[in-house]
N, C-alpha and C positions, 0 to 999 in steps of 0.2 A: 504494498499498499504507500503511497507515495505519502510526502510530508505536506503535500498542499490540502491533499484530501482530509488529514489530520487537522489541520490548522482552520482549513475553511477558504474558502475563497472571497476576493473582497474586489469592487466596483468602486472606483473614484468619480464622484462628481464634481466639475468644475461651475461655479455660479457666480453670476454677477451682483454686489449688493448696489441698491440707488434708496439712498434717505433723503430723509428731510433735514439731519444733522450727521455728524460723526457718530458711527457705530462702531462699539466697543468688542474684542473679542469674547469677551466673559457676556455681554449682554447680547449677542448673536447665539451663542451656544442656550443662553437660557429660553429664547425665544424657541430656539427646536426643539429644546426638550418640553417645552409646554404645549408645541403644537403636535408631537411628536406621540404624547403620554397618551393620547386614546386612538392610536393605530399602531398595527401590530410593528412595526419601527419600533415603537419605543425609545430606549435610550441606547440601541444596537448600533449607534454611529460615533463617529470621531470625526470633529473639523479638524484635518490635519496642518491645513494652510489656511491662513487670512491674512493679506496683504494688502492695504489701501482697501479696494471695493470688490476683490476677488476672492473667491475662498474656495477650498476644494473638501468636498467629505467624503469622509471613507464609511461607505457601507457593506453589511454583508451580500452578496452577489444576488441572492434570492429576493433581496430585499429592495432593491433599488428603482422598481416604480414608486413603490410606499415612500421613499426617500425623498423622490422628485416631487411628488404628492405635498408632501411635508414643505418642502421648500418654497414651493409655489404659493404656499396655504400662508405662508408668513406675510403679515401687513402691516405690524408694527414691532418695534423694537422699544424697548422702554418709555412708551407711548407716545413716539416719533412714528411717523408714515415711514413706512418701508416695502420696499419690492425686492423680492429675489429673482433672478432670472437664470434657468440652468442652459447652461454653454455647451456640453459634451459632455460625454460618460467613457471611463477608458478602465480598462485590466491595470495599468501600471499608473501610477500617480507622476512616474518620470514627463509622459509623454505631455499631461496637462499642464507640468510646471514649464516643460521649454515651448508649452505653445501661449499661454496666458501672462505667466511672470517673468520669462524673458526679457521683454524691453521695460518692465516694472523695473530690475535689478539693473538693467543698462544705464535707467535714469537714476537710478539712486547712486551708482556708481559714480557717473559724470559730475553727481553735486558735492563729492567728496573732495 
């Protein structure tokens, strides 16, 4: 039996945050936990990346669709209006980081 079968498979969902005000990682996780608690997803996810307005959520591969529903259902974070738009799903986090975070990191390096 392969190690992946024992550990489980994961999917990574990239999303964009559009909000009335700055959203912190902690507040975003709280909003996701609140929306997820009444769904099969529950707290079976991890916010692996959150930089500026891009996030990557790690979820069990069989709960990818529920995770996308939870992401799309978030409309407020700490009382402020918020919209989460899913961008892409991948079996590896590396592909999503390359596609969505490469430009953010280049800008950060240029600012130094």
